[in-house]
SEGUGU-280295 format. One record per residue: chain; x, y, z of N, C-alpha, C in turn; residue number from 1. Coordinates in nm, 3 decimals, padded with zeros to 5 digits. Example, Ala and Ser with C-alpha at 12.3 -4.5 7.8 and 13.67 -1.06 7.14 Angstrom:
BEGIN
REC A 01.319 -00.569 00.780 01.230 -00.450 00.780 01.320 -00.330 00.780 1
REC A 01.285 -00.225 00.708 01.367 -00.106 00.714 01.290 00.003 00.787 2
% end
This chain:
BEGIN
REC A -00.445 02.291 00.325 -00.462 02.184 00.241 -00.587 02.191 00.157 1
REC A -00.576 02.192 00.026 -00.692 02.194 -00.063 -00.752 02.054 -00.083 2
REC A -00.877 02.046 -00.051 -00.945 01.917 -00.074 -01.088 01.937 -00.103 3
REC A -01.148 01.859 -00.198 -01.072 01.767 -00.287 -00.992 01.844 -00.390 4
REC A -00.893 01.770 -00.443 -00.809 01.827 -00.564 -00.843 01.756 -00.685 5
REC A -00.885 01.824 -00.786 -00.912 01.757 -00.914 -00.778 01.733 -00.985 6
REC A -00.733 01.616 -00.996 -00.607 01.590 -01.070 -00.627 01.580 -01.221 7
REC A -00.743 01.542 -01.266 -00.770 01.532 -01.405 -00.924 01.535 -01.419 8
REC A -00.974 01.512 -01.544 -01.116 01.512 -01.570 -01.188 01.402 -01.492 9
REC A -01.115 01.297 -01.462 -01.179 01.177 -01.398 -01.114 01.121 -01.280 10
REC A -01.022 01.204 -01.214 -00.955 01.162 -01.092 -00.949 01.282 -00.994 11
REC A -01.006 01.263 -00.873 -00.995 01.362 -00.769 -00.929 01.299 -00.645 12
REC A -00.859 01.380 -00.569 -00.793 01.336 -00.449 -00.846 01.402 -00.331 13
REC A -00.869 01.322 -00.226 -00.922 01.372 -00.094 -00.829 01.315 00.014 14
REC A -00.744 01.404 00.073 -00.654 01.361 00.183 -00.715 01.380 00.322 15
REC A -00.717 01.280 00.399 -00.771 01.280 00.529 -00.673 01.236 00.639 16
REC A -00.683 01.299 00.748 -00.596 01.267 00.859 -00.623 01.127 00.909 17
REC A -00.517 01.044 00.926 -00.538 00.901 00.977 -00.422 00.863 01.072 18
REC A -00.445 00.760 01.145 -00.340 00.716 01.237 -00.231 00.633 01.166 19
REC A -00.173 00.690 01.066 -00.071 00.620 00.989 00.072 00.636 01.040 20
REC A 00.171 00.574 00.982 00.302 00.568 01.041 00.362 00.700 00.994 21
REC A 00.440 00.764 01.090 00.508 00.885 01.060 00.628 00.857 00.956 22
REC A 00.668 00.966 00.876 00.630 01.097 00.883 00.493 01.130 00.813 23
REC A 00.429 01.029 00.755 00.301 01.056 00.688 00.200 01.094 00.803 24
REC A 00.102 01.173 00.768 -00.005 01.204 00.862 -00.143 01.192 00.805 25
REC A -00.154 01.170 00.674 -00.282 01.155 00.605 -00.279 01.038 00.507 26
REC A -00.397 00.989 00.477 -00.413 00.888 00.369 -00.497 00.950 00.259 27
REC A -00.453 00.924 00.139 -00.527 00.978 00.028 -00.640 00.884 -00.017 28
REC A -00.760 00.939 -00.032 -00.871 00.872 -00.103 -00.881 00.936 -00.236 29
REC A -00.940 00.857 -00.335 -00.946 00.899 -00.469 -01.089 00.875 -00.515 30
REC A -01.141 00.959 -00.608 -01.265 00.944 -00.684 -01.226 00.918 -00.826 31
REC A -01.256 00.800 -00.882 -01.215 00.756 -01.013 -01.337 00.761 -01.104 32
REC A -01.338 00.827 -01.206 -01.445 00.829 -01.302 -01.510 00.959 -01.331 33
REC A -01.550 00.984 -01.456 -01.603 01.109 -01.501 -01.753 01.115 -01.485 34
REC A -01.821 01.001 -01.469 -01.966 00.999 -01.431 -01.980 00.896 -01.318 35
REC A -01.967 00.768 -01.352 -01.968 00.659 -01.253 -01.838 00.671 -01.185 36
REC A -01.837 00.660 -01.048 -01.714 00.683 -00.971 -01.697 00.565 -00.870 37
REC A -01.569 00.521 -00.869 -01.525 00.434 -00.760 -01.448 00.518 -00.662 38
REC A -01.489 00.509 -00.535 -01.425 00.578 -00.421 -01.321 00.484 -00.370 39
REC A -01.192 00.525 -00.366 -01.080 00.441 -00.323 -01.039 00.489 -00.185 40
REC A -01.021 00.400 -00.105 -00.969 00.412 00.041 -01.063 00.487 00.129 41
REC A -01.157 00.420 00.194 -01.238 00.472 00.303 -01.153 00.480 00.433 42
REC A -01.065 00.581 00.448 -00.947 00.570 00.527 -00.966 00.616 00.673 43
REC A -01.030 00.730 00.693 -01.015 00.800 00.819 -01.111 00.747 00.931 44
REC A -01.069 00.729 01.055 -01.149 00.700 01.167 -01.196 00.817 01.241 45
REC A -01.144 00.931 01.215 -01.166 01.049 01.293 -01.294 01.121 01.261 46
REC A -01.383 01.152 01.357 -01.517 01.201 01.332 -01.528 01.313 01.237 47
REC A -01.450 01.424 01.260 -01.464 01.538 01.172 -01.415 01.509 01.032 48
REC A -01.314 01.423 01.017 -01.259 01.381 00.884 -01.365 01.292 00.816 49
REC A -01.418 01.201 00.894 -01.528 01.107 00.837 -01.638 01.187 00.778 50
REC A -01.682 01.297 00.860 -01.792 01.376 00.814 -01.758 01.442 00.680 51
REC A -01.641 01.500 00.673 -01.589 01.573 00.549 -01.585 01.476 00.433 52
REC A -01.532 01.352 00.457 -01.520 01.248 00.357 -01.657 01.211 00.306 53
REC A -01.758 01.191 00.388 -01.888 01.153 00.348 -01.961 01.271 00.269 54
REC A -01.942 01.394 00.314 -01.991 01.508 00.249 -01.930 01.520 00.104 55
REC A -01.806 01.491 00.094 -01.747 01.494 -00.043 -01.807 01.394 -00.137 56
REC A -01.836 01.271 -00.089 -01.900 01.170 -00.171 -02.047 01.212 -00.203 57
REC A -02.114 01.257 -00.102 -02.256 01.301 -00.123 -02.262 01.418 -00.224 58
REC A -02.154 01.498 -00.234 -02.153 01.617 -00.324 -02.118 01.579 -00.466 59
REC A -02.081 01.461 -00.497 -02.045 01.423 -00.633 -02.151 01.448 -00.734 60
REC A -02.278 01.419 -00.703 -02.382 01.441 -00.801 -02.387 01.585 -00.852 61
REC A -02.354 01.685 -00.771 -02.352 01.827 -00.806 -02.256 01.853 -00.918 62
REC A -02.164 01.753 -00.936 -02.060 01.766 -01.040 -02.093 01.672 -01.158 63
REC A -02.217 01.613 -01.158 -02.254 01.523 -01.264 -02.192 01.379 -01.249 64
REC A -02.152 01.356 -01.124 -02.090 01.227 -01.097 -02.166 01.157 -00.984 65
REC A -02.149 01.022 -00.979 -02.218 00.953 -00.869 -02.132 00.825 -00.835 66
REC A -02.119 00.802 -00.703 -02.033 00.694 -00.659 -02.108 00.563 -00.687 67
REC A -02.042 00.466 -00.731 -02.107 00.337 -00.762 -02.044 00.225 -00.671 68
REC A -01.933 00.257 -00.606 -01.866 00.151 -00.525 -01.762 00.219 -00.438 69
REC A -01.729 00.154 -00.327 -01.623 00.191 -00.240 -01.520 00.081 -00.239 70
REC A -01.391 00.114 -00.255 -01.289 00.007 -00.274 -01.173 00.032 -00.173 71
REC A -01.133 -00.067 -00.104 -01.011 -00.063 -00.018 -00.897 -00.141 -00.075 72
REC A -00.779 -00.078 -00.082 -00.663 -00.146 -00.139 -00.627 -00.260 -00.043 73
REC A -00.634 -00.241 00.085 -00.598 -00.352 00.179 -00.658 -00.316 00.317 74
REC A -00.630 -00.397 00.416 -00.701 -00.399 00.537 -00.645 -00.312 00.654 75
REC A -00.528 -00.249 00.631 -00.462 -00.175 00.742 -00.549 -00.061 00.787 76
REC A -00.543 -00.027 00.921 -00.637 00.063 00.983 -00.642 00.202 00.918 77
REC A -00.529 00.249 00.872 -00.530 00.383 00.805 -00.581 00.379 00.667 78
REC A -00.642 00.267 00.618 -00.706 00.253 00.491 -00.851 00.222 00.508 79
REC A -00.896 00.178 00.622 -01.039 00.132 00.632 -01.112 00.190 00.750 80
REC A -01.060 00.304 00.802 -01.122 00.363 00.925 -01.266 00.413 00.900 81
REC A -01.305 00.436 00.774 -01.436 00.484 00.751 -01.511 00.383 00.660 82
REC A -01.471 00.264 00.670 -01.534 00.162 00.575 -01.681 00.134 00.605 83
REC A -01.720 00.164 00.731 -01.863 00.143 00.769 -01.951 00.246 00.698 84
REC A -01.891 00.353 00.657 -01.974 00.459 00.585 -02.022 00.405 00.448 85
REC A -01.975 00.297 00.399 -02.025 00.247 00.273 -02.173 00.214 00.289 86
REC A -02.213 00.159 00.397 -02.359 00.123 00.418 -02.435 00.249 00.426 87
REC A -02.394 00.354 00.505 -02.460 00.473 00.519 -02.485 00.544 00.384 88
REC A -02.378 00.527 00.287 -02.392 00.596 00.168 -02.458 00.510 00.058 89
REC A -02.491 00.393 00.101 -02.552 00.296 -00.001 -02.466 00.241 -00.105 90
REC A -02.329 00.224 -00.076 -02.231 00.185 -00.167 -02.188 00.032 -00.143 91
REC A -02.175 -00.042 -00.247 -02.119 -00.176 -00.226 -01.967 -00.164 -00.206 92
REC A -01.922 -00.256 -00.130 -01.777 -00.259 -00.093 -01.704 -00.360 -00.170 93
REC A -01.589 -00.319 -00.230 -01.499 -00.399 -00.320 -01.369 -00.417 -00.250 94
REC A -01.317 -00.531 -00.254 -01.180 -00.556 -00.203 -01.140 -00.695 -00.235 95
REC A -01.013 -00.733 -00.207 -00.972 -00.875 -00.228 -01.021 -00.962 -00.121 96
REC A -01.041 -01.091 -00.148 -01.085 -01.183 -00.048 -00.998 -01.189 00.078 97
REC A -00.868 -01.174 00.054 -00.773 -01.176 00.163 -00.788 -01.059 00.255 98
REC A -00.827 -00.940 00.196 -00.863 -00.818 00.273 -00.987 -00.846 00.356 99
REC A -01.090 -00.898 00.294 -01.217 -00.918 00.356 -01.200 -01.016 00.475 100
REC A -01.118 -01.114 00.460 -01.094 -01.217 00.566 -01.030 -01.153 00.690 101
REC A -00.967 -01.035 00.677 -00.896 -00.967 00.781 -00.985 -00.849 00.843 102
REC A -01.105 -00.839 00.799 -01.193 -00.736 00.847 -01.323 -00.800 00.904 103
REC A -01.320 -00.856 01.027 -01.439 -00.920 01.078 -01.556 -00.822 01.085 104
REC A -01.670 -00.874 01.050 -01.795 -00.796 01.051 -01.816 -00.711 00.930 105
REC A -01.716 -00.703 00.843 -01.734 -00.627 00.722 -01.779 -00.709 00.609 106
REC A -01.887 -00.671 00.537 -01.946 -00.749 00.430 -01.872 -00.699 00.299 107
REC A -01.813 -00.796 00.227 -01.746 -00.763 00.094 -01.849 -00.796 -00.008 108
REC A -01.893 -00.692 -00.084 -01.995 -00.722 -00.185 -01.935 -00.772 -00.321 109
REC A -01.810 -00.741 -00.339 -01.737 -00.795 -00.458 -01.594 -00.824 -00.427 110
REC A -01.554 -00.948 -00.437 -01.414 -00.982 -00.408 -01.341 -00.979 -00.537 111
REC A -01.242 -00.878 -00.543 -01.169 -00.857 -00.672 -01.059 -00.951 -00.675 112
REC A -01.033 -01.001 -00.802 -00.923 -01.088 -00.830 -00.833 -01.026 -00.932 113
REC A -00.707 -01.071 -00.944 -00.619 -01.021 -01.036 -00.672 -01.029 -01.178 114
REC A -00.672 -00.913 -01.247 -00.722 -00.913 -01.382 -00.861 -00.868 -01.402 115
REC A -00.937 -00.854 -01.287 -01.076 -00.804 -01.297 -01.078 -00.662 -01.359 116
REC A -01.167 -00.637 -01.452 -01.184 -00.510 -01.519 -01.308 -00.440 -01.457 117
REC A -01.281 -00.310 -01.426 -01.388 -00.228 -01.363 -01.413 -00.118 -01.464 118
REC A -01.524 -00.130 -01.536 -01.557 -00.027 -01.636 -01.643 00.085 -01.579 119
REC A -01.609 00.202 -01.609 -01.684 00.317 -01.563 -01.731 00.407 -01.675 120
REC A -01.870 00.429 -01.681 -01.923 00.501 -01.795 -01.912 00.655 -01.758 121
REC A -01.911 00.736 -01.865 -01.902 00.876 -01.844 -01.850 00.943 -01.975 122
REC A -01.843 01.073 -01.971 -01.791 01.154 -02.083 -01.651 01.102 -02.116 123
REC A -01.572 01.054 -02.017 -01.448 00.990 -02.050 -01.452 00.852 -01.995 124
REC A -01.501 00.754 -02.072 -01.512 00.612 -02.020 -01.379 00.559 -01.987 125
REC A -01.370 00.490 -01.877 -01.242 00.427 -01.834 -01.267 00.286 -01.788 126
REC A -01.153 00.208 -01.801 -01.159 00.079 -01.744 -01.035 00.056 -01.655 127
REC A -01.059 00.037 -01.534 -00.948 00.011 -01.436 -00.934 -00.144 -01.418 128
REC A -00.814 -00.190 -01.415 -00.789 -00.335 -01.399 -00.733 -00.358 -01.260 129
REC A -00.785 -00.456 -01.187 -00.735 -00.496 -01.056 -00.607 -00.570 -01.072 130
REC A -00.507 -00.532 -00.995 -00.376 -00.606 -00.995 -00.358 -00.649 -00.842 131
REC A -00.363 -00.777 -00.825 -00.332 -00.824 -00.689 -00.180 -00.817 -00.665 132
REC A -00.147 -00.739 -00.569 -00.008 -00.706 -00.543 00.029 -00.733 -00.400 133
REC A 00.035 -00.856 -00.353 00.071 -00.888 -00.215 00.215 -00.861 -00.185 134
REC A 00.248 -00.860 -00.061 00.382 -00.833 -00.018 00.381 -00.735 00.103 135
REC A 00.318 -00.632 00.091 00.290 -00.534 00.198 00.179 -00.588 00.288 136
REC A 00.074 -00.643 00.218 -00.039 -00.704 00.282 -00.089 -00.811 00.192 137
REC A -00.143 -00.919 00.244 -00.178 -01.031 00.156 -00.283 -01.003 00.052 138
REC A -00.372 -00.914 00.089 -00.483 -00.883 -00.005 -00.469 -00.749 -00.076 139
REC A -00.340 -00.694 -00.077 -00.323 -00.566 -00.141 -00.360 -00.573 -00.288 140
REC A -00.435 -00.473 -00.336 -00.473 -00.459 -00.477 -00.450 -00.317 -00.522 141
REC A -00.380 -00.304 -00.638 -00.363 -00.185 -00.712 -00.477 -00.176 -00.818 142
REC A -00.491 -00.059 -00.874 -00.584 -00.036 -00.984 -00.501 00.029 -01.102 143
REC A -00.518 -00.025 -01.225 -00.436 00.020 -01.331 -00.532 00.064 -01.454 144
REC A -00.509 00.184 -01.504 -00.585 00.232 -01.613 -00.479 00.249 -01.734 145
REC A -00.485 00.151 -01.822 -00.376 00.150 -01.919 -00.376 00.252 -02.031 146
REC A -00.498 00.312 -02.052 -00.510 00.419 -02.159 -00.430 00.544 -02.117 147
REC A -00.454 00.585 -01.998 -00.387 00.704 -01.940 -00.262 00.666 -01.866 148
REC A -00.240 00.529 -01.853 -00.118 00.475 -01.781 -00.111 00.533 -01.641 149
REC A -00.223 00.518 -01.567 -00.229 00.571 -01.432 -00.256 00.451 -01.341 150
REC A -00.180 00.456 -01.226 -00.185 00.343 -01.129 -00.224 00.399 -00.995 151
REC A -00.327 00.331 -00.931 -00.361 00.359 -00.793 -00.273 00.256 -00.724 152
REC A -00.171 00.313 -00.647 -00.056 00.235 -00.595 -00.085 00.189 -00.452 153
REC A -00.183 00.238 -00.380 -00.205 00.199 -00.242 -00.077 00.216 -00.158 154
REC A -00.035 00.109 -00.092 00.089 00.112 -00.008 00.202 00.038 -00.069 155
REC A 00.208 00.034 -00.198 00.319 -00.035 -00.263 00.437 00.062 -00.257 156
REC A 00.419 00.191 -00.273 00.526 00.294 -00.263 00.455 00.415 -00.204 157
REC A 00.541 00.516 -00.160 00.480 00.638 -00.100 00.573 00.748 -00.143 158
REC A 00.521 00.872 -00.160 00.607 00.980 -00.190 00.640 01.056 -00.058 159
REC A 00.597 01.007 00.057 00.638 01.059 00.189 00.655 00.935 00.281 160
REC A 00.772 00.931 00.337 00.807 00.814 00.427 00.844 00.694 00.352 161
REC A 00.819 00.578 00.402 00.858 00.449 00.340 00.747 00.353 00.363 162
REC A 00.763 00.234 00.314 00.669 00.125 00.323 00.724 00.017 00.412 163
REC A 00.648 -00.013 00.518 00.697 -00.113 00.611 00.647 -00.257 00.564 164
REC A 00.738 -00.341 00.565 00.704 -00.488 00.539 00.714 -00.552 00.678 165
REC A 00.608 -00.582 00.737 00.598 -00.632 00.874 00.583 -00.784 00.873 166
REC A 00.664 -00.853 00.954 00.649 -01.000 00.963 00.502 -01.037 00.992 167
REC A 00.462 -01.151 00.928 00.323 -01.189 00.963 00.220 -01.122 00.873 168
REC A 00.247 -00.993 00.847 00.158 -00.915 00.752 00.211 -00.913 00.610 169
REC A 00.340 -00.899 00.601 00.395 -00.882 00.469 00.499 -00.998 00.441 170
REC A 00.555 -00.996 00.314 00.654 -01.098 00.280 00.746 -01.024 00.180 171
REC A 00.875 -01.012 00.211 00.969 -00.933 00.140 00.980 -00.985 -00.002 172
REC A 01.009 -01.115 -00.024 01.026 -01.164 -00.156 00.914 -01.134 -00.248 173
REC A 00.792 -01.148 -00.196 00.667 -01.131 -00.275 00.656 -00.978 -00.304 174
REC A 00.686 -00.888 -00.209 00.681 -00.749 -00.229 00.772 -00.698 -00.339 175
REC A 00.896 -00.757 -00.340 00.998 -00.718 -00.437 00.947 -00.763 -00.581 176
REC A 00.894 -00.877 -00.589 00.848 -00.927 -00.713 00.728 -00.841 -00.769 177
REC A 00.643 -00.798 -00.676 00.534 -00.714 -00.718 00.583 -00.570 -00.759 178
REC A 00.676 -00.519 -00.692 00.737 -00.389 -00.734 00.798 -00.407 -00.878 179
REC A 00.857 -00.512 -00.909 00.913 -00.537 -01.044 00.802 -00.536 -01.147 180
REC A 00.689 -00.602 -01.103 00.571 -00.610 -01.192 00.517 -00.482 -01.221 181
REC A 00.510 -00.388 -01.114 00.457 -00.255 -01.135 00.559 -00.168 -01.217 182
REC A 00.686 -00.186 -01.195 00.785 -00.113 -01.275 00.765 -00.145 -01.423 183
REC A 00.737 -00.268 -01.459 00.726 -00.308 -01.595 00.611 -00.241 -01.663 184
REC A 00.503 -00.191 -01.588 00.388 -00.126 -01.650 00.435 00.000 -01.722 185
REC A 00.539 00.063 -01.687 00.578 00.189 -01.746 00.474 00.294 -01.733 186
REC A 00.423 00.304 -01.603 00.311 00.403 -01.582 00.356 00.544 -01.602 187
REC A 00.261 00.626 -01.638 00.283 00.772 -01.652 00.270 00.839 -01.514 188
REC A 00.180 00.785 -01.431 00.144 00.852 -01.301 00.107 00.742 -01.204 189
REC A 00.154 00.754 -01.080 00.113 00.661 -00.974 00.052 00.750 -00.865 190
REC A -00.061 00.709 -00.810 -00.130 00.779 -00.710 -00.123 00.700 -00.582 191
REC A -00.036 00.735 -00.487 -00.010 00.653 -00.365 -00.109 00.691 -00.257 192
REC A -00.122 00.609 -00.160 -00.198 00.637 -00.043 -00.141 00.743 00.044 193
REC A -00.018 00.763 00.039 00.054 00.867 00.123 00.142 00.956 00.043 194
REC A 00.117 01.084 00.051 00.203 01.174 -00.025 00.150 01.224 -00.157 195
REC A 00.234 01.296 -00.231 00.192 01.353 -00.353 00.190 01.251 -00.470 196
REC A 00.110 01.284 -00.581 00.116 01.199 -00.699 00.261 01.182 -00.756 197
REC A 00.294 01.076 -00.812 00.427 01.040 -00.852 00.429 01.031 -01.003 198
REC A 00.516 01.121 -01.068 00.533 01.119 -01.215 00.640 01.011 -01.243 199
REC A 00.619 00.945 -01.365 00.712 00.844 -01.410 00.759 00.755 -01.295 200
REC A 00.659 00.683 -01.232 00.689 00.603 -01.114 00.774 00.484 -01.132 201
REC A 00.800 00.440 -01.256 00.885 00.322 -01.273 01.026 00.346 -01.205 202
REC A 01.071 00.473 -01.219 01.201 00.511 -01.155 01.199 00.483 -01.002 203
REC A 01.082 00.518 -00.938 01.070 00.500 -00.799 01.060 00.358 -00.762 204
REC A 00.987 00.279 -00.843 00.975 00.131 -00.814 01.119 00.065 -00.819 205
REC A 01.199 00.114 -00.923 01.335 00.055 -00.928 01.415 00.095 -00.808 206
REC A 01.403 00.233 -00.766 01.477 00.275 -00.652 01.433 00.195 -00.522 207
REC A 01.311 00.166 -00.502 01.267 00.083 -00.394 01.336 -00.052 -00.398 208
REC A 01.337 -00.116 -00.515 01.397 -00.248 -00.521 01.545 -00.239 -00.491 209
REC A 01.620 -00.143 -00.544 01.758 -00.127 -00.520 01.783 -00.096 -00.374 210
REC A 01.700 -00.015 -00.309 01.724 00.018 -00.174 01.707 -00.102 -00.082 211
REC A 01.605 -00.193 -00.115 01.589 -00.313 -00.035 01.707 -00.405 -00.060 212
REC A 01.766 -00.405 -00.183 01.874 -00.490 -00.209 02.003 -00.447 -00.128 213
REC A 02.019 -00.314 -00.116 02.130 -00.261 -00.043 02.110 -00.291 00.112 214
REC A 01.988 -00.285 00.153 01.961 -00.312 00.295 01.977 -00.461 00.326 215
REC A 01.935 -00.545 00.226 01.962 -00.689 00.241 02.112 -00.717 00.257 216
REC A 02.197 -00.644 00.178 02.338 -00.665 00.189 02.386 -00.623 00.323 217
REC A 02.332 -00.517 00.381 02.379 -00.482 00.520 02.335 -00.580 00.626 218
REC A 02.214 -00.639 00.605 02.165 -00.739 00.697 02.250 -00.863 00.689 219
REC A 02.286 -00.905 00.570 02.377 -01.021 00.558 02.508 -00.994 00.613 220
REC A 02.558 -00.879 00.602 02.688 -00.844 00.666 02.681 -00.836 00.817 221
REC A 02.568 -00.783 00.862 02.544 -00.777 01.011 02.542 -00.917 01.075 222
REC A 02.481 -01.013 01.013 02.477 -01.152 01.057 02.617 -01.210 01.055 223
REC A 02.687 -01.184 00.951 02.827 -01.234 00.948 02.917 -01.176 01.047 224
REC A 02.906 -01.045 01.071 02.995 -00.970 01.167 02.956 -01.016 01.314 225
REC A 02.829 -01.040 01.336 02.793 -01.081 01.478 02.817 -01.219 01.507 226
REC A 02.836 -01.307 01.404 02.851 -01.451 01.428 02.712 -01.514 01.451 227
REC A 02.647 -01.463 01.551 02.500 -01.499 01.569 02.450 -01.390 01.660 228
REC A 02.312 -01.374 01.645 02.254 -01.272 01.727 02.100 -01.263 01.715 229
REC A 02.038 -01.199 01.804 01.891 -01.185 01.801 01.858 -01.064 01.715 230
REC A 01.733 -01.035 01.694 01.690 -00.914 01.622 01.752 -00.793 01.687 231
REC A 01.740 -00.786 01.818 01.791 -00.669 01.896 01.937 -00.654 01.876 232
REC A 02.013 -00.763 01.868 02.158 -00.749 01.839 02.193 -00.696 01.704 233
REC A 02.110 -00.743 01.608 02.141 -00.713 01.465 02.093 -00.582 01.421 234
REC A 01.992 -00.527 01.483 01.939 -00.399 01.433 02.037 -00.288 01.445 235
REC A 02.124 -00.291 01.548 02.218 -00.193 01.562 02.327 -00.191 01.454 236
REC A 02.352 -00.306 01.401 02.450 -00.324 01.292 02.393 -00.294 01.151 237
REC A 02.269 -00.354 01.132 02.213 -00.341 01.003 02.146 -00.212 00.973 238
REC A 02.109 -00.138 01.081 02.041 -00.008 01.068 02.125 00.103 01.140 239
REC A 02.260 00.089 01.136 02.341 00.193 01.201 02.338 00.323 01.130 240
REC A 02.273 00.333 01.012 02.264 00.458 00.941 02.125 00.523 00.957 241
REC A 02.053 00.473 01.057 01.918 00.532 01.084 01.915 00.580 01.230 242
REC A 01.829 00.674 01.258 01.810 00.724 01.399 01.771 00.615 01.491 243
REC A 01.813 00.601 01.610 01.780 00.504 01.712 01.626 00.505 01.725 244
REC A 01.573 00.626 01.724 01.426 00.638 01.750 01.330 00.556 01.660 245
REC A 01.387 00.524 01.534 01.307 00.439 01.446 01.333 00.293 01.452 246
REC A 01.431 00.251 01.536 01.470 00.110 01.543 01.356 00.011 01.575 247
REC A 01.254 00.056 01.648 01.141 -00.038 01.670 01.077 -00.078 01.532 248
REC A 01.065 00.020 01.439 01.007 -00.008 01.313 01.116 -00.082 01.227 249
REC A 01.244 -00.037 01.239 01.350 -00.102 01.167 01.367 -00.253 01.204 250
REC A 01.325 -00.291 01.325 01.344 -00.426 01.367 01.247 -00.516 01.290 251
REC A 01.123 -00.449 01.263 01.027 -00.530 01.187 01.074 -00.552 01.041 252
REC A 01.130 -00.446 00.985 01.185 -00.461 00.848 01.304 -00.553 00.848 253
REC A 01.388 -00.552 00.948 01.500 -00.641 00.962 01.451 -00.786 00.967 254
REC A 01.347 -00.816 01.042 01.300 -00.949 01.047 01.248 -00.998 00.909 255
REC A 01.181 -00.907 00.834 01.134 -00.941 00.704 01.245 -00.970 00.610 256
REC A 01.359 -00.901 00.621 01.475 -00.927 00.543 01.532 -01.064 00.582 257
REC A 01.546 -01.090 00.713 01.596 -01.214 00.755 01.510 -01.338 00.721 258
REC A 01.376 -01.320 00.724 01.291 -01.428 00.670 01.324 -01.460 00.527 259
REC A 01.349 -01.364 00.442 01.387 -01.389 00.306 01.522 -01.461 00.296 260
REC A 01.621 -01.415 00.381 01.753 -01.478 00.377 01.750 -01.620 00.431 261
REC A 01.664 -01.649 00.524 01.640 -01.783 00.570 01.582 -01.872 00.455 262
REC A 01.480 -01.817 00.386 01.425 -01.887 00.272 01.526 -01.905 00.165 263
REC A 01.616 -01.818 00.143 01.716 -01.825 00.047 01.831 -01.921 00.079 264
REC A 01.827 -01.966 00.208 01.935 -02.058 00.251 02.057 -01.989 00.300 265
REC A 02.058 -01.854 00.304 02.179 -01.787 00.348 02.196 -01.763 00.492 266
REC A 02.088 -01.769 00.561 02.091 -01.747 00.708 02.014 -01.858 00.778 267
REC A 02.056 -01.902 00.894 01.993 -01.997 00.974 01.931 -01.936 01.101 268
REC A 01.823 -01.986 01.143 01.750 -01.938 01.259 01.725 -02.054 01.359 269
REC A 01.777 -02.033 01.475 01.756 -02.135 01.578 01.749 -02.071 01.719 270
REC A 01.641 -02.101 01.786 01.617 -02.043 01.917 01.610 -01.891 01.921 271
REC A 01.559 -01.832 01.811 01.551 -01.683 01.813 01.686 -01.618 01.779 272
REC A 01.786 -01.688 01.743 01.913 -01.637 01.707 01.949 -01.669 01.563 273
REC A 02.002 -01.565 01.494 02.043 -01.580 01.351 02.179 -01.594 01.328 274
REC A 02.215 -01.679 01.234 02.356 -01.697 01.208 02.378 -01.724 01.049 275
REC A 02.497 -01.713 01.006 02.518 -01.746 00.867 02.500 -01.897 00.840 276
REC A 02.419 -01.931 00.741 02.394 -02.077 00.716 02.519 -02.146 00.670 277
REC A 02.538 -02.264 00.709 02.655 -02.345 00.674 02.619 -02.411 00.529 278
REC A 02.705 -02.391 00.438 02.686 -02.451 00.307 02.723 -02.597 00.309 279
REC A 02.648 -02.684 00.249 02.681 -02.827 00.243 02.714 -02.868 00.102 280
% end
């Protein structure tokens, strides 16, 4: 693995091993800016990887660049394992307030809101716009650079594996709405937290939306076929096209779909058992 990788004059990628969900094994950090730099995703908790990550940031001045802030797209452990290094490196921490609320003991120096503009000076001046994109996590924020049409996508999509919408953490209806919002940007390039850069990502955003729609259809059909059932009953029907080994993760996604169907009035939940809602 080559790291860091210079993707353009003002974007570099540094992939570090993290305790993320398989098949992914690494989380991508990014350095944005041709002189002033925002470091995206202080991800890794592993000592050797943390040391390499810190050395990368300390080495930026040798390239005529300097870090001015560290930014976390959201609070999940595979994105904030090295967040404490911000203080060692003398960098302010930026994140959404909902992310900060889920990181006890972490001081947020700037709470980003939807539409905030982050201007970076340099030979190639850039302005990144914060996009609050909840659904996977309440405080999830993407960054959008409209001139080059580049998106820091965090965990909205991935080019390896999939994105888990976990009950309590995520919300399926909100996630789908935010995917549609990102699709409408017509980005040239998306830089995900997991996997390779994504060319023409609107196609992938649309594919994610369509895939979730097909899965929702299977969930609806599973509830109808079962009459009523628990999550354990329904996962075998709704995810019969996936390996049994991933059903524990599938059950979380199943519940997220069922929450949406309950909100839509299509499914009823009583005593932990789901059934088709009776129309009145």
